[in-house]
N, C-alpha and C positions, 0 to 999 in steps of 0.2 A: 034419542040424543044420538049426533055424529061422531064417531070416535075416531082418532087418529091414532096412529101409533109410530111409536119407534124401538129400534132393537137396540139393546147394552147389553155387549159381551165383555166381561172380564178375562183378559186373557191370562191364560196360564202362566205363573209364576216361573213354573219350570221350565225352560226357553225348549225344553227335547218335546213337551207335552203335546199332542194334537190339539187342533182349537176345533170345538163341538159347533156343527153347525148352528147357525142363530133361528130359533124359533119366533115365531108369531102368535100371541096369543089371541083368542077369540074374546077373551073376558073383560068384563071391566075390571081393571085391580088397583088396589092401593096398594104401596109398597109392603105395607103389614101382612097384604095376603098375595106377594108376587109370588110368582113361578119359578122357584128356585132348585136347582138340580146339579149334581155334581159334575165335573168334565171329565172328559174319557180317561184320565191320567189316575182319577180315582181319589184325587185328594181335596178332602171338605173344603179346602181356603180357595179352591179354583172353579167357580162357580158360574153358571149362566143365567142371570136374571130377567126376565122378560116383566116389562112394565107396560101399561097402557098410559099414553100421552091424549090429554083432552084438547080438542081445540074447543076456544070459547067462542065459536061461531052462532052459538044459540043464544048467546047473550045479550039481547035487543038493548038495553039498558047502556051497552058500549058500541056498538055495532048496528047500525041499522038496516044491515042487508049480511047475506050469508058470506062469508070470507071463506077461503080456502088456503091461505098462506099463511095462518099463524099458529103455532103450535106450544103447548106450556107443560111443564112436569116436573119432575126429580130427575136428578142423575145423581146412583149411588156412589160415594167415593169411599168410604169403608167398609168392613164386615163388622159381626160383631153385634151384641143384642141391640146396640141402640146406633146404628149406621148412621156415619154423616150422610146426608141427602140435600145436596143444593138444588133449590128450585131454579127453573129458568125460563125465558118466553123468548121463542124466536121469532121473527117477521123475515119473511122470504122477500128478497128483491122482486121488484112487479118488473123487471126489464127482462133477467134470464137470470136464476137462481143456479143455473147450471154452470155459470161461467163467473157471475159477478162476485166481486171478494165480500168476504165477510167481517163485520165489526164486533168484537166483543166489549160490552158497555159494563163498567160498575161505577155505583155510585161510592161515597165515602162513607164518615159517620166515624168511627164503625160503627156499623148497624142501620145506615141509612138504605132503604128499598129502591133496588133497580126498578123495578116493577112499576113503584109508585111516582118517585121523582124522573127515572129515565124514561120507561116505556110510555107511561100516563102524563107525564110532567112535560115532556119536554122533545123527544124525539121519535115517537111513534103516530102513527096514522091517526091515531084518533087521541085526544088529550082530554084531561079534565076543564071543564067550565070552571074555573075557579070564583066562587062569589064573592060578592064585594061587602056583604053582612053576613048576618046569623042565617044558618041555613039547618035544614034536616037533609036534605036530598044530595044526590051526586049525580050533576049531566056531563056529559061528552061531547066534545066536537070535533069537526073534521081539522085536523093538523094542516094548513097550507103548506107548511115549511116541514112535511116528515121526511124523514131523512132514508126511506126503503125505496126509494124509486130503482134506484141503482146500485144498492148495497143489499146485503143483506145483515140483519141486525140481531144479536143474541143478547139479552137483558139477563144478568145472571145476580140472583141474590146470593151475597156472600159477606163475610164469613157466616159459620153456623151460627145461627138465631137472629139472622137478618131475614125481614120478610116472613115467608113460609119455609124458608131453609131451617133443618132439625138435624138433629143428632148429638153424639159426643164422640169425642171431647170438644167443648168449646174452646176454640185456638185464642190465645193471648197475643199473638206476634203476627206483623205481615209475612213473615217468612213461612210460617206455618199455615196460614191462609194461601198463600201463593202456592206451594204447594198443593194445596188441595185445588186449588184453580188450573193448574197443570194438567191435575188428574180429570177434572171435568175436561179439560181441550182435549185433551188426548181421548177420550171417550166418546166426545162430540163429533169429533172428526175421524177416526178410525173405526169405531164399533158401532154408529146410528145412522139410521136411514129414517126419513120423513116418507109417509104417503102423501104423495103431492101430485094431480092432476094422472092419477091411476098408475104412477111409477114410483119405483124406489129412489129416492132423491139422497145424494150424499155429499156434505159440506166438503169434504176432503179434497185438498188440492188446490182451494180459491186463494187470492190473495188475502193475506189475515192481517188485521191492524188490531190494537189493543188499545182501548180508549176509557176515559174516567176523568173524573173531578175531584177536588176537595184532598180528602184523605186518600184516594187514589194514588196522592204523590207519595204514598209510602206502597201501596199496592203494586202498582205499574213497577216502580224499579226492583222491586222484589221478585215480582215476575219474571221480567227481563232477566236478571240477574241471575236468575236459577237456570233460565232456557239456556242462556249463552254460555255457564258453565257447565250444564251437562248436555252441551252441543244438541240442544234440540230445537231452538230457533229456525232452522232451514227446513227440518222434518215437518213442521206446521207453515211452512212458507211464511214466514212471519214478515212482514214490512217494516212496519212502524208502530210507534205509540203516540197516543195523541191525549194531553194531560191539560186540565182547565182548572186554573187557579187554584193548583195544585201546593201543598204543603210539604217540602221534602225534608226541613231542615229548621225546626222550630227556635232554635237557637238565633235564629236572622230576625223572627219577626218583630221584635222592638224595635232593631235600626228602620225595618220595613213600614212600620206604622209610622215610625218618625219622619221619615223621608216623606211620606203621604201626606200628613196631617200639620207638619210644623215646616216643610220645607218654605222655597221661595214662590210657589203655587198651590197653596194648599188644598186639599180637595172639600168642596162644599158639604154639608152634610143637613140633611132635612130632619126637621124634629117633629115630633108629634104637635098636632094642635095643642097650643096653652100650655105646653111641656119646654119650650126652649130655653135652655140654661142662662143663665145670668150673664151679661155681657164681662166679657175677660176671661171666660171660662176656658176658651182655646190657649188662651196664653198662658195661662195658670197652670193649666196640664202640661202646655210645651215646656216649662220651665222645670216641671217635674221629670220629665223624660228619663234624664240621664240618671238620677237614681232608682226611676222605677226598672229602666233597663239593668242595671245593676242587681236589683234585687231578682231579678226573672234570671239573669244569666247565672247568678250564683245558685238558683235552685236547680234551672237544668243542670248544671256541672253535678250537683250532688247526685240526682237521678240518673245521671251517665256513668258515673265513675266509682259510687260508693262499693266496696268489695263484698260486705256485710248483705245477702239478699233481703233479709228482713229490714234492715235501715234503709237500703234502696227503695225497696217496694214503698216504706212509707214517705220517703225524699218524695217519690214519683206522685205519689197521691196529694200532694201539696203542692205542686208545681204551679197548676192552675190560676191557685188563690196568691200565691207570689207574682204571677206575671201578668193577674187580670187587667191591671191600672195601665200597663205598657203594651197591653194587644188591643186586636181592635174590638173586642167585644165588651170592653171596658169602656173604651171611647165611645160606643156605640148605646150602650145605657145611660151614660152621661148625657148624651146628645139626645135621646131618645128617638135614635137613628135605627134605623133596617140593616143591621148588621151583615147583610147580604148585596145591600145594593143601598147606596148612600141616597140617590136620588128617593129614596121612599121612608117613611116614619116607618116607630117600632109597631103603632097600630097595624099597619099593613103584615108584618112578620106575626103579630101574634093572633090575626084572623088566620094565617097559613096555617100556623101551627094548631089552631083548634080545629079546624077543618080537617086536615089529614089525622089529628086525633080522635077526631070525631066523627063526623059523619062518612068520611071516606075508610075509617079503621069498622064501621060498622058494615060498610058496602062491601069491604074484603073478606069479612068474617060472615057473612049470610052463609049458611051451611049449603043451602043449593048452589050458590057460586061456586064454593069450594069443591064442591065436588066435580063441578062442570071443569073446575081448572085442573083437575087430578090432583087434589090435595087432600081431601077427605077429612076426616076429624084431626085435632091435634093442636099444639101450641096456637095460642092466639095469635094474630097477623097484626105487626103493628109498621107504620111508616118508619119511626126511627126508635130501634131496640137497644136498652139498655144493656141486655145480656153481652153482646158483645163489646160495647163500650167500655164498660169498668175494669176487663180483665187487661185490653190493650194501654190503658193509664197505668195500673198500676205495675204492668210489667215494664213499663218506660218505652214500648214502642212509639207512643205519642210522641215520644221527646229524641227518638234517635234520629241521626243523620243519615237520608237517603241518596245522597248527594254520590256518595264511591259506587253505589250500586248503577246510577244513571251513566256515570264515566265508563263503567263496565260495559253495558249497552252502545253506550257512543263508541266504543273503542272495537266493538265487535262490527262497526260498519252499519247498524242498523239506526234508521232516521226516528229522529224524536222531535214531537213539536210540543212544546209549553206554549200555551195560551191564557190568556186572562182577561175578564172584563176588570176595565180601569176603576170601577165604582165599588168593587168590593171592599169589607172591612174585613171579614172573615180570614180569608187568604188572599191579601191585595196584589196588585200587580207590580209594586213596588218589591213585594217579596219575591214573584217570579222572575223579575229582572237578578235580584241579587242573588238568588239561586244560582242564576245562569252564570252569572260574574264569577262565582266560586267554583265551576265545573271546569275541569282541566281534564281531557282526555287525548288519547293517542291517534292523532291522524295530521297526515302531514299537509303544510300548505306552500308552493314554493316561493313565496314570499315573506310570509310573516314564520316560516319554520314549522308553524303549528294552529289549527281551525281555530283552538282556542284562544290562542294569541289575537287572531285577528278579528274573532267574534268582540272580545273587549276591546280593541282597537276602533271597531265600527260603532261599538255603544259607547263608547267616549265623544262621537262626534255630534250626538245629541239627535233629538226628534226629528226636527227638520231634513236631517241627512239619513234618515232609514228608507229602506223601501213603505211602498204603501200598497193596499188591496183596495178596490171600488166595486162596486156593485154598476151595472150600466146603466148610464145616465144618471148618476150619482156622485157626489165626494167620496174620499176615502172613509173606509169605515175601521180598518184597522193599520197600524204599522208593524213592521216586522225586520227581526234582524237574522240573516242566515247565513252560516258558516258550515261548510262541511254537513254532518248528520244532524246538526242542533239548529233547530228555527224556532224564536221567541215571537211571540206575535202578542200586541196589544189591541184589545177592541176596545173603541171608544164607547163609553157611554152605557157598557154594559155592566152586569154585576156578577155575583158569582157564578150563576147559571146564565150564561150567554145567550143563550135564546130566548129568555124567559121577556127581554124587552130588545134585544137585535134578532130574534127570529130568522128572518132572512139571510142575515150577514151570517148566522152562526152555519146555517145550511151550506152558504157559497163555501165558507174556510174549511169545511169538513170535505166537500166534494173537491175541491182544488188540491187541497192534502192528499184525498185519498185516492182520486182518479187521475189528477194531473199534475202531482207534485214537482215536475220541471218546471210547472209555471213559476215557483218559489226561485225568485234569483240571488244568485250569493251578493252578500253586502260589500260595497267596494269603500275600504277602508284608506283609500290613499296610500302613498308610502310609510312604510314602516318607520 
């Protein structure tokens, strides 16, 4: 077995304490057997832990040939009897990992695996060849639109209880999760080296971007807010955020769904064969949206404002029941439509879920494979885990408004792209637009006084007046509105995960933003 190692050094809490020289273990280690020893100041809580990270190069079920630029394993975040250990997977840039930018990717959920849905589902060099019918096997295929040609990607499974990540406590809100992520980032850049082509490679100093989708609409603003408030953004050379079909404010969802499905150009919905709803169903449901939205708004308000903690948690647990009809999942069920892509029926989503919960989970839980990944024995891997999900619901984090944190990031001068596939019902493009319209940050504009006023003026001009993005030799695949540090992008014909059916466009969008952000022009709102 070819072992690839990284060094993890926990810096002494006492600033005057000397830092111990990092050591490299030659043994195959699990965190349960890691070699840890006291730092030079003698305090037991200041330790150096050496953990082996295994490369999956020997896994012929995934990779047809030996590779040397992928690493995976745990990063220990906390101390204690059952410390938090976040699992991650690094794919180094093929062009030049010594200088190319680094992207940290997180899926949503909470509890969705970034390895399953991010690495092997969307962005990695090899992705799952999803079956079209029942299967007991898992096959991979080369991804022609993989993202690591010119940038290094780090796929992080968080919060605790997601994927292979483990330890306690199980966090119950995005700010606690964000603090763990920032500890991970700090250790990744400052105390980690990868054995690559015979040399020790550090990722520190590269341009850094943080990206995610769906519930990352909570994660990313929370992470960015803490980095800004603690003045650490520059420490990690943070350049931007990229958020896809993200939900930052659940209270805007009902209005977004009504705009999407009951407006002047309502989104077409694909139903499962033989399960098309009766004629008039859309009109009937649209006529009920006012009362459904009112019920949902009341439920969210109670969850957000009830002073008694026990009562508030009970209110929060009931929000989805009271909001179901007004939101995308209720509509998807009524029309038997895939909630993540209205061009597909519910049977597609059912097959997808069955595959990840069945064949793929069995694949990831194979003990020999877990050993190759540096995981060893432990909690069962799941593509979507309830372990972190329910605490986020009960705590009310699900229904918290994270637009204020977005405003903090923009005011600090950090670029933020919010993009959305316009076929999504779960976190629709209309929600992304409403969230942008409700964002007000401090950034001067010579004509409109502020960039957020300019953004709103540009949005009011309508789709035909927005800037557009095209691939060579084809028509526009997206429109966008950029004012200052905020860029909103609508990807035509894409669903919740934009590269499932718009993969070349997704790659182009990410490479434009990360490698050539100046190619995005400021919107032209005309006179104020």
